[in-house]
C-alpha positions, 0 to 999 in steps of 0.5 A: 827173809829177802824173798819174803820182804820181796813178796810183801813189796810186790804185794803192796805194789798191786794196790791202786790209788783208790784201794784201801787194805782192811786186813792182812789179805784184804783190799776194798775199793776206796770209792763211795757205794752206789747208794751213797752217790744215788741216795734212792738206790739205797736198799731197804727192807721195811715194815710200816708201823701200825700208826702209818695209815695212808700212802702219803704217810707211808712215802714221808716214812720211807723218806726219813733219814734218806736225805730226800723229802717230799715236795710241798703240797702246793707244788703237786697235782690234784691227783698226786694229793688224792693218792697221798690220801688213799689208805695203805694197802695191806700188801704194802705194809711190808716192803723189800728188800728193794731199793728206795726208788722201787719202794716209792714206785711200788707205793705209788702204782703203775698210774704214777711216775716218780719225779725226782728233783736231786738238786733240792732233794725232793720227790713227788709223783705225777700221773701217767699220761691217759693213753698209757692208763687206757692200754693198762686197763684194755690188757687187764680186761682181756686177761679177766675175759680169758680166765672165764 
């Protein structure tokens, strides 16, 4: 009996200050998850309802209950306003599993950068520099010509 009591004491000594025992033999770290400290790192799988028709609506839908919201329309550029008015592509109607950050980037596409304001918990997009877009277009054109 003394031996068993000694083992119990030794087992409990191995717990760190940030560990929590959740079962007889299970211990977890009592620290926030990555998604709790970085809200855009939340993993999601989503299928947009049929009522969601534009990219702007899909971004707003993704941000629901995330703790983030879309920046006011007055503070975003005309390219981003135009982006939000575009129809949601059929291939984007279902996304995931991926992080919220990656889902937002996927919806916007390679021509836009995700801009995050963690202080006010706002997100928006801004268009990439023209130089980057020209390089991407050139590469795509070369690939198309190679296939022919």
